[in-house]
Structures are given as C-alpha cells and as structure tokens.
VEXFIVO-162371 format. One line per field, with one value per residue (C-alpha): residue number from 1; residue in one letter; x, y, z. Coordinates in nm, 4 decimals, always signed. Example, Ala and Ser with C-alpha at 12.3 -4.5 7.8 and 13.67 -1.06 7.14 Angstrom:
BEGIN
num	[1:2]
residuo	[A:S]
X	[+1.2300:+1.3670]
Y	[-0.4500:-0.1060]
Z	[+0.7800:+0.7140]
REM end
This chain:
BEGIN
num	[1:2:3:4:5:6:7:8:9:10:11:12:13:14:15:16:17:18:19:20:21:22:23:24:25:26:27:28:29:30:31:32:33:34:35:36:37:38:39:40:41:42:43:44:45:46:47:48:49:50:51:52:53:54:55:56:57:58:59:60:61:62:63:64:65:66:67:68:69:70:71:72:73:74:75:76:77:78:79:80:81:82:83:84:85:86:87:88:89:90:91:92:93:94:95:96:97:98:99:100:101:102:103:104:105:106:107:108:109:110:111:112:113:114:115:116:117:118:119:120:121:122:123:124:125:126:127:128:129:130:131:132:133:134:135:136:137:138:139:140:141:142:143:144:145:146:147:148:149:150:151:152:153:154:155:156:157:158:159:160:161:162:163:164:165:166:167:168:169:170:171:172:173:174:175:176:177:178:179:180:181:182:183:184:185:186:187:188:189:190:191:192:193:194:195:196:197:198:199:200:201:202:203:204:205:206:207:208:209:210:211:212:213:214:215:216:217:218:219:220:221:222:223:224:225:226:227:228:229:230:231:232:233:234:235:236:237:238:239:240:241:242]
residuo	[M:I:I:N:K:A:H:C:L:F:E:Q:S:G:T:F:K:N:Q:F:K:N:L:G:I:V:A:E:D:Y:D:I:L:N:D:F:G:E:T:D:H:Q:V:D:L:F:A:E:I:E:K:A:F:E:G:E:E:S:I:F:D:E:I:T:P:Q:D:I:A:F:A:F:F:P:C:V:R:F:E:D:Q:I:T:L:H:F:R:G:E:M:D:T:F:K:N:Y:T:D:E:Q:K:C:L:Y:D:I:K:L:M:N:E:L:S:Y:M:Y:N:L:V:N:K:L:C:I:V:C:M:R:K:G:I:R:L:I:L:E:N:P:K:G:T:M:H:F:L:T:R:Y:W:C:M:K:P:T:F:I:D:Y:D:R:R:L:N:G:D:Y:F:K:K:P:T:Q:Y:W:F:I:N:C:T:P:E:Q:N:V:L:F:E:A:L:P:V:N:E:V:G:I:M:D:A:V:N:N:A:N:K:E:I:Y:S:Q:V:G:V:K:D:R:K:T:M:R:S:M:I:H:P:D:Y:A:N:R:F:I:R:Q:Y:I:L:D:A:D:N:Y]
X	[+5.5955:+5.9727:+6.0848:+6.4427:+6.3634:+6.0504:+6.0896:+5.8073:+5.7526:+5.5573:+5.5522:+5.7214:+5.5259:+5.7271:+5.4303:+5.4608:+5.8262:+5.8524:+5.5883:+5.8230:+6.1241:+5.9433:+5.8604:+6.2487:+6.2380:+6.4589:+6.3079:+6.3308:+6.0921:+6.1272:+5.9742:+6.0169:+5.9419:+6.0731:+5.7832:+5.8345:+6.1713:+6.1289:+6.2303:+6.5465:+6.5680:+6.4408:+6.4106:+6.1705:+5.9886:+5.8061:+6.1470:+6.2707:+5.9689:+6.0146:+6.4030:+6.3534:+6.0642:+6.3063:+6.5720:+6.7818:+6.9467:+6.7115:+6.6119:+6.4579:+6.7876:+6.8521:+6.4894:+6.5549:+6.2655:+6.3620:+6.2086:+5.8526:+5.7882:+5.4906:+5.3718:+5.1251:+5.0653:+4.9119:+4.5558:+4.4797:+4.3936:+4.1886:+3.9561:+3.6111:+3.5818:+3.7793:+3.4601:+3.2941:+3.6440:+3.5669:+3.2184:+3.2980:+3.0824:+3.3050:+3.2889:+3.6022:+3.4822:+3.1509:+3.3009:+3.4384:+3.3384:+3.2800:+3.5886:+3.7915:+3.6125:+3.7396:+4.0552:+4.0844:+3.9429:+4.2364:+4.5187:+4.3201:+4.2851:+4.6659:+4.7494:+4.5440:+4.6618:+5.0408:+4.9547:+4.7622:+5.0832:+5.2773:+5.1167:+5.0862:+5.4901:+5.5149:+5.3363:+5.4963:+5.8589:+5.8076:+5.6303:+5.9717:+6.2182:+5.9790:+5.9688:+5.6930:+5.4799:+5.1766:+5.0109:+4.7757:+4.4948:+4.1627:+3.8038:+3.5318:+3.2487:+3.3768:+3.7749:+3.9199:+4.1279:+3.8054:+3.6518:+3.9390:+4.2075:+4.2661:+4.4028:+4.1526:+4.2469:+4.3767:+4.1342:+3.9406:+3.9728:+3.5799:+3.6253:+3.9747:+3.8726:+3.7828:+4.1888:+4.2843:+4.3160:+4.1370:+3.8924:+3.6970:+3.8410:+3.7885:+4.1241:+4.2132:+4.5301:+4.6573:+4.9574:+5.2066:+5.4187:+5.2912:+4.9698:+4.8518:+4.9003:+4.5584:+4.6951:+4.4421:+4.5271:+4.4006:+4.4317:+4.2286:+4.1620:+4.2825:+4.0028:+4.1956:+3.9388:+3.9482:+3.6397:+3.4853:+3.5308:+3.3098:+3.5634:+3.8460:+3.5674:+3.4965:+3.8630:+3.8565:+4.2051:+4.1665:+4.1769:+4.4826:+4.6640:+4.6163:+4.7349:+5.0121:+4.9437:+4.8535:+4.5586:+4.2945:+4.4887:+4.7618:+4.5210:+4.3108:+4.6015:+4.7539:+4.7318:+4.7643:+5.0592:+4.8390:+4.6401:+5.0101:+5.1429:+4.8359:+4.8219:+5.1610:+5.1330:+4.7838:+4.8762:+5.2556:+5.4440:+5.5105:+5.3148:+5.6147:+5.8389:+5.6875]
Y	[+14.8584:+14.7936:+14.5166:+14.4776:+14.1495:+14.0218:+13.9735:+13.7286:+13.7309:+13.4801:+13.2404:+12.9255:+12.7048:+12.9055:+12.9607:+13.3514:+13.3172:+13.0843:+13.2512:+13.5859:+13.3836:+13.2360:+13.5744:+13.6745:+13.8270:+13.7474:+13.5909:+13.4892:+13.3132:+13.4303:+13.2168:+13.1076:+12.7661:+12.5397:+12.2775:+12.2640:+12.2924:+12.6555:+12.8926:+13.0716:+13.2757:+13.0842:+13.3831:+13.4968:+13.7906:+13.8948:+14.0070:+14.1546:+14.3934:+14.4574:+14.5332:+14.7272:+14.9567:+15.0226:+15.1524:+14.8111:+14.6058:+14.3625:+14.2085:+14.5001:+14.6823:+14.4620:+14.5485:+14.8448:+15.1230:+14.9367:+14.6028:+14.4682:+14.2941:+14.0756:+13.9841:+13.7147:+13.8287:+13.5641:+13.5920:+13.3647:+13.6076:+13.8499:+13.5851:+13.6150:+13.2891:+13.4713:+13.6262:+13.2904:+13.2164:+13.5309:+13.4325:+13.0770:+12.9330:+12.7002:+12.3334:+12.3853:+12.5721:+12.3669:+12.2242:+12.5389:+12.7365:+13.0887:+13.1713:+12.9445:+13.1257:+13.4517:+13.3755:+13.2365:+13.5699:+13.7897:+13.5452:+13.5820:+13.9597:+13.9888:+13.7620:+13.9626:+14.2923:+14.1859:+14.0532:+14.4085:+14.6212:+14.3945:+14.4500:+14.8306:+14.8115:+14.6349:+14.8752:+15.1307:+14.9884:+14.9959:+15.3489:+15.5145:+15.2908:+15.3967:+14.9865:+14.8986:+14.6676:+14.4513:+14.2927:+13.9710:+13.8881:+13.7054:+13.9543:+13.8462:+14.0814:+14.0060:+14.0308:+14.2391:+14.4423:+14.5196:+14.6656:+14.7903:+14.9450:+15.2784:+15.1314:+15.0204:+14.7639:+14.9212:+14.6304:+14.2968:+14.0146:+13.7978:+13.5091:+13.4096:+13.0871:+13.3575:+13.3880:+13.0255:+12.9622:+12.6239:+12.8034:+13.1062:+13.2517:+13.6607:+13.8153:+14.1818:+14.3390:+14.6690:+14.8178:+15.0284:+15.3081:+15.2045:+15.1495:+14.8126:+14.7800:+14.7394:+14.4980:+14.2812:+13.9161:+13.8165:+13.4218:+13.1206:+13.0932:+12.7670:+12.5683:+12.4726:+12.4422:+12.1014:+12.1422:+12.4195:+12.4797:+12.1657:+11.9652:+12.1344:+12.1239:+11.7706:+11.6666:+11.5102:+11.3954:+11.3154:+11.6899:+11.7194:+11.4744:+11.6747:+11.9878:+11.8352:+11.8789:+11.7002:+11.8428:+12.0683:+12.4072:+12.3823:+12.3171:+12.6596:+12.8590:+12.6901:+12.9136:+12.7893:+12.8694:+12.9888:+13.2325:+13.3701:+13.4372:+13.5975:+13.8069:+13.9103:+13.9789:+14.2041:+14.3821:+14.4254:+14.3849:+14.6723:+14.5261:+14.5783:+14.3719:+14.0144]
Z	[+11.9382:+11.8412:+12.1289:+12.2103:+12.4431:+12.6098:+12.9879:+13.0840:+13.4224:+13.6350:+13.3348:+13.3658:+13.1182:+12.8196:+12.6258:+12.5378:+12.5910:+12.2946:+12.0724:+12.1097:+11.9772:+11.7209:+11.5962:+11.5889:+11.9913:+12.2304:+12.5293:+12.8906:+13.1333:+13.4887:+13.8026:+14.1189:+14.0105:+13.6839:+13.6566:+13.2848:+13.2463:+13.0667:+13.3211:+13.2327:+13.5684:+13.8875:+14.0882:+14.3779:+14.1412:+14.5240:+14.6502:+14.3205:+14.2967:+14.6687:+14.6072:+14.2972:+14.4947:+14.7624:+14.4895:+14.5520:+14.3043:+14.1053:+13.8003:+13.7015:+13.6536:+13.3536:+13.1640:+12.9612:+12.8040:+12.4725:+12.5963:+12.7156:+13.0600:+13.0319:+13.3780:+13.4505:+13.8097:+14.0284:+14.0806:+14.3889:+14.6136:+14.3415:+14.1607:+14.2218:+14.4203:+14.7139:+14.8556:+14.9038:+15.1084:+15.3008:+15.3571:+15.4668:+15.2265:+15.0136:+15.1576:+15.3061:+15.5861:+15.6678:+15.9455:+16.0635:+16.3944:+16.3580:+16.5471:+16.3272:+16.0010:+16.1480:+16.2200:+15.8474:+15.7147:+15.9292:+15.7547:+15.4151:+15.4286:+15.5205:+15.1931:+15.0119:+15.1317:+15.0281:+14.6628:+14.6321:+14.7703:+14.5673:+14.2020:+14.2994:+14.3664:+14.0163:+13.8088:+14.0312:+13.9699:+13.5646:+13.6054:+13.7291:+13.5345:+13.2359:+13.1672:+12.9274:+13.1529:+13.0072:+13.3292:+13.2832:+13.4970:+13.5128:+13.4302:+13.6771:+13.8172:+14.1958:+14.0930:+14.3389:+14.0552:+13.8916:+14.2002:+14.3993:+14.1650:+14.0409:+13.7288:+13.4440:+13.2139:+12.9078:+12.7078:+12.7982:+12.5958:+12.6649:+12.4993:+12.4303:+12.2130:+11.9565:+11.9318:+11.9069:+12.3341:+12.4925:+12.6936:+12.6980:+13.0312:+12.9995:+13.0591:+13.1124:+13.0374:+13.1039:+12.9328:+13.1229:+12.9658:+12.6139:+12.4099:+12.2401:+11.8639:+11.6788:+11.3875:+11.1830:+11.0931:+10.7868:+10.8214:+10.9231:+11.2991:+11.4464:+11.6253:+11.9644:+12.2048:+12.3886:+12.5737:+12.8148:+13.1851:+13.2515:+13.1220:+13.3870:+13.6644:+13.6173:+13.6129:+13.2665:+13.2835:+12.8840:+12.8143:+13.0777:+12.8508:+12.5503:+12.7051:+12.8619:+13.2309:+13.5195:+13.7288:+13.7093:+13.8674:+13.6104:+13.3577:+13.4384:+13.3605:+13.0517:+12.7637:+12.3587:+12.1775:+11.9080:+12.1342:+12.2359:+11.8887:+11.7670:+12.1139:+12.0554:+11.6560:+11.7076:+12.0485:+12.0701:+11.7346:+11.5068:+11.1815:+10.9965:+11.2401:+11.2003]
REM end
C-alpha cells in the first residue's frame, strides 16, 4: 500500500505512530488519554464514531482514502476473561449474593453491547467513506469477536515474539477496504522477549521498569517498537516505498 498519512486510533503510547514516522510516513495518535505524552489529538473517539455514523462532522472527515486508519480498539469487554465475569467465577465475586451477580451481569451486558455496537459502527463508517482500516484485537477461543462477529480476521499473529515483540499474546487483525502486503524481511530478528506472561501476572516490577510502564494492565497492552516497525514494513507499506 502507498500511504499518505497514518491515523493511529486508541493509541496513546506512540509506538506505531513513531515507527510510521521513522519510515517516512506522516502519522498522528488519537486517544482520550495522554499518559505517555504522545497523543496528538486528545479526543473522545467513541463520540467521534457515533457522530460519523450519524453523518455528523467528525475526525473521520479528515481521513482520506489515501490514508490508513489503524485502530487498537479497546478489548476490555471482548476478551476471554469476560465469560468468567458473567459466570461470577472471579475472586471479586466470592462475597456477592446471587442478586448482586445478576445485577452485575445486566450492567456488563449493556457495556458489552455498547462496545460491540461501536466496533461495528467504526467499520461501517470506514466502509461508507472508503477509508482503509486496520483493526487490532487479541485472539482467544472465547473472545467475543472470535465467536460472535460476521467479520472474520484477515490474519492472526499467533506468536508476536517471532516478529520482535515482548510476549506471545496472539492477536487478530482485520483489514477493511485493503489487503495486507506479504513482504519478506531478510534481516536478523531482534530478541526482545523480556519475559513470558508469568512475569506480568506476578507483577514483576523489574520487567515493568525495562519497558517503562508502572502497572500490569499497561504492561499487557504494550507493543515493542521493533514489532511495530516490522508489522508496518511486512503488511502495510509497498516494498518499494520504505
């Protein structure tokens, strides 16, 4: 693909944005938070998706068919673990009454439905506007989008360590209005694995400091710059343009 500009949605770390820039592509981050000091547009993306879906003015008016939108859509209500929450089987619920668990399930289902509507609306907005979209989310057997979505992932990266990331963390990618390149990278692969997921689960603060994060939740979401760079060159950019 030949890319005019990259719009990284729901990314405040700047990881992919900065790698696009390193490869000569203008790129900007969009998120409601700015914890890393990398967010170029601090904006409520949920509200922007809703506005764009209703045909109102939004940030999507600034994204052209010559650009690429890369959305790291929040997975907090789609991930495998959510089924344990619905069943009331997490330690959090050990002192809950059955009534409290039922009330929580109502709240949880409403939140899941809201997020599911939003991810569909995001795809529809991009389809209508001809925007090239790459959507990222974890891959899991019980992941909601794996089991209950008509959009099948374009491809799944089952082990991100093989392309220089910190952890295995299987991930699925959807390419909307575009297809991934299949570039072969003839170069030595950096070894950046700083630990397995046990390090995260055991709150290994030494690992956190190596990556530059403060807590387990943030650590789980981090992507190594080498992985981002290789992903862009392997699947997004035309081989003659980097």
